[in-house]
N, C-alpha and C positions, 0 to 999 in steps of 0.2 A: 504493500500500500504506500501511496505517495504522501509526503508530508504536506503541510498546508500550502506553502508557496509553490512547490512543485506541482501540486494538483491544480492550482489556479492557472499557472502558466501553460500547463499541459492542455487543460480544457479550452484555453484561449487559442490553441493551436499555433503557438508561437514558432516562427521560423526565421532564422537569421540569414542576413545577406550582407556580404562585404562588398561594397560597390567600387571603392578605389583606395589606393594608398598614394599619398601625395609626396611631391618634392616641390614646394612652393618657395620662391625667393621674393623679397621685397622689391617693390610694393606689389601686393596682390590682394584680391578680395573675391569671394564666391558667394553668391545669393542662392540659397537652397529653397526651392518652393515648397508649398504645403503639400503634404501627402496624407491621405486618409488611412486610418487603421494601421499606422505604423509608429514605431518609436525610433528615432534617429540616434546615432551615437558617434562621437569623435573622440579619439584618443590621441593625445599628443606624444608621439613616439620620440620625437626629437624637436627642439625649438619651441616656440610659443606663438600665440596669436590671440585675437580678441574674437568673441562671438556675441552677436547681438540677436536676441529672440523676440519675435513679435509678442507684444503683451507684457514684456519685462522691461522695466525702466532703464536699468544700467547694463552696459555690456559686461560680460564675464571674461576675466583674464585666464586663458587657457594656457598653463604653464607646462613645461616638459614633465611627463608622468601623470598629468591630469586626465580625467575622463569626464565628459559631459554626456548626458542622455537627454533627449528632447522627447518626452514620452508621448506626446500627442501629435507629433509630426508637424508642428507649427513652422511657418517660414522663418528662416534665420539666415544671418550672414556671418561668414568667417572672414577675417581680414587682418592684414599686418602691413604696416608702413604708413606713409603720408598720404593725405587727401583721399580718405576712404570713400567719400561720396563719388569720386571719379573712378577709383580703381575697382570697386565692387562691381562685378559683372554677373549676369544670370548664369546659373550652372550650365545650361545648354551652350551658351556662348563660349565659356571656359573650355568645355569639352571639344567644341568645334575648332577653336583657335589652337588648342594644344594637340589636336589630332589624336586624342585619346581613343583607343579602340576597344576598351573595356577590359584589357588585360595589361599586366605590368604596372608601371608607376605613372601616375598623372603628373606630368612636369609642366610648370606654368609659373608666371611671374615676371619680375623685373630683372635688373642687372646687378643684384647684390647677392652673389652666391654664398657669401659668408653668413647670410642670414637665413639659411635654409630651414624650413619648417616641414617636418614629416608628420603627416596625420594618417591615421587608419580610420576610415569612415565606413559606416554601414547602417543598416536598419533591421528592425525586427518587425515582421508583419504579423497580423492577427486576423482571425476569421471576422469578416465585416459584421456578422450578426451576433457575435459573442461579446458578452459584457461581463465586467466585474468591477466593483467599486474600487478595488486596489488600483487598477489601471486608470479608472476614470478620475480618481482623486489625486494622482501624482501631480506635483507642481509642473509648471511649463518647462522648467529646466532643472535637472539634478546635476550638480557640480561636485565631483569627488576629487579633492585635491591630492596630489602625490599618491594616486590610487594604488599603484603597484606596491608601494612600500607599506601603506596603511592597511592594505588588505592581506598582507602576509607574503612571505617569500614565494610560496606557490603561485600567488596571483601575479607577483612581479615577473616570475619566470614565464607564466602563461601569456602575459602581455608582450613580453619580449619575443616569445615564440611566434605569436600572431604577426608581429612586425616583420619577423624573418620569413615566415611562410607565405603571407599574403602577397600575391602578385610576383612570387618568386619562380624560379625555374625548376624546383624539385617536384617530382611526381607526387600528386595528392596534396601538394601544399595549400592550395585554395580550400579544399574540403576540410583539412585540419584546422586552418584559421577560422573557417566558418563555424564548425562545431565548438571550438574554443570561445568564439564570440558569444555564442548562446549562453555558455557558462558565465562569461563576464556579465551579461545582462542580468541573469538571475542573482548573481552575487551582488551586483550593484543595487538592484531593488531591495535585497535583504538588508544591505548596509543602510539604505535610506529608511526603511520601515523600523529598523531597530535604533534609529537616531532620535535625538530630542526634537527633531523637526516634524516627525510623523503625526503627533497629536494635533497640530494646528491644521493639518490637511484632512482631519477626520479618519485617521488610520491608527489611532492610539492602541486599539485592541491587539494589533499584531505584535507590538512590542511589550505588552503587559503579560507577565508571566502566567497569571491565572486565566485571563480572558483568551489568550492565545492557545492555552491548553484546551479549552472548551471548543475553540474554532478548529483546532487540529483534529479533535475527536469527531466533530461533525463532518469534516471533509473526508475522513476515512470511512464513514458509514452514513452518507447523506440520506439514505432511504429509511433509516431507523426512525422510531417514533420519538423524535426530539421535541422536547418542551423547554420553557425557560427553566423549570425546575431540574430537569435531567441535565441541561447544560451547566447550570449552577453547581450541580453535584460534581461534575467533572472538573469544574474550575476550583472546587473546594471553597465555595462561597455560599452565603444564604441566597435564597431566590431574589429577595428584594435588593440586596447589595449588588448581586450580579447584574440584574436588570438595570439598575440605576448607573452603575459604572460602565456598562456596555453602551447605554444610550449617550452617556457623556463622552465616551471615547470615540464612538463611531457615528454619532448623529443619526441613529436609527435603532429600532428595537432588535433584540436578538432574533425574534421570529421573522422580522422583515428581512434580515440577513439570510436566514435559513430559506425562506420562500424564494428570494431572488436567485440564490445559487441553485436551488432545485429546479427552477425553470430553465437555467442555463444547461444543466444536465439533460433536461427533457428535450431541449432544442436539438442537441446532438443526436439523440436517439430518434427523434422525428425525421431526421434527414438520412438515417440509415435505410438502405434499400430493403423493402419488405417489412419495415417496422409498422406497428399498429399504435392506435391511441392508447391501448391497455399497456403496451410495452413502455411508452413514454411515461405514462402515469405511475407505473410501478417503479421505474427508475428514479422518480422524484418522490417516492414514498407514499403514493396515493393509492388506496384500495378502490376508490370510486373514480370512474372515467369522468363523470359529470362534475365532480368536485374539482378534479384536476383541470378540466377544461375551463371552468369558471375562473379559477386562479390564474391560469395561463393567460387567458384573455385580459384579465385585470393588469397583469404585469407586462405583457407584450403588446397590448393594444390590438390584438387580433386572435382569432381562434387558432387552435393547433393546426387545423386543416388549412386555413388561410395563410398561416406562417410557412408551412411546407410548400405550398403552391407558389407563394411569393419568392422564396429562396430558390426553388428549383427553376422558376422562370428566369430569375436573375442570372443563374449559373448558365443557363442554355444560351444567353446572349453574349456571354464573355468569350 
């Protein structure tokens, strides 16, 4: 059985993609457009730059060894050097000017080779219809300073290996870097939700020893007959204390959380070939198809049949 975070990311069908490794020299700037259902990341393998994210007041200084994640795929610009308003170019323009083919290193910038910035850039995609408050409530940008060192020697070695493998000449290098990048993302999210910043984003239960124990137990057996009382027992708390503390930490009731996650599980079952309404209901812990259908419509805004039809129609047009 998967632990809490692993279960969430697996159910969201997270897939990593490394889209380039850079060799940028001053002055340079790249504007990355908005992308839906993705989280972007940039790791400063060597050198430094600034990153400005839409909706965030101040630019972030990305120093060597730092990692930034842009959880919601917001438009952002990376740049270094003078006159950024003139040097920041759309990503498509940079790719065209540099004649980047999609493999190897993206070389771009001005005439100051001593100022080289090497970035490892990529994104993580998620199923368009999959939802979880963990991903929805992450801030516009997560900045993890000196990430390799703070996360431990194994993470520093992993980041170094990603830098060496991505876009390199060794067989299997891109795949190795890709799978390692997925590990980086999970570890980075874990670092954030265990930090003191998590509660202000409505994610305090994940870092709370007692509340997270209840969440972990629920995720390992979501179809069980969970109540506030049984969750409180797992957490080692009284029913009232658990309910109050959970509401304060997550801005939602325990049963709201349980219901929302069960509906996400049911969505995946509904999209399986040959699955029935009963299969989806049972996966979400409902003995009654009608009770499940009512709850599903309340949460998803459409009936299970309408949901399946809409997603399958969407998939057929892609």
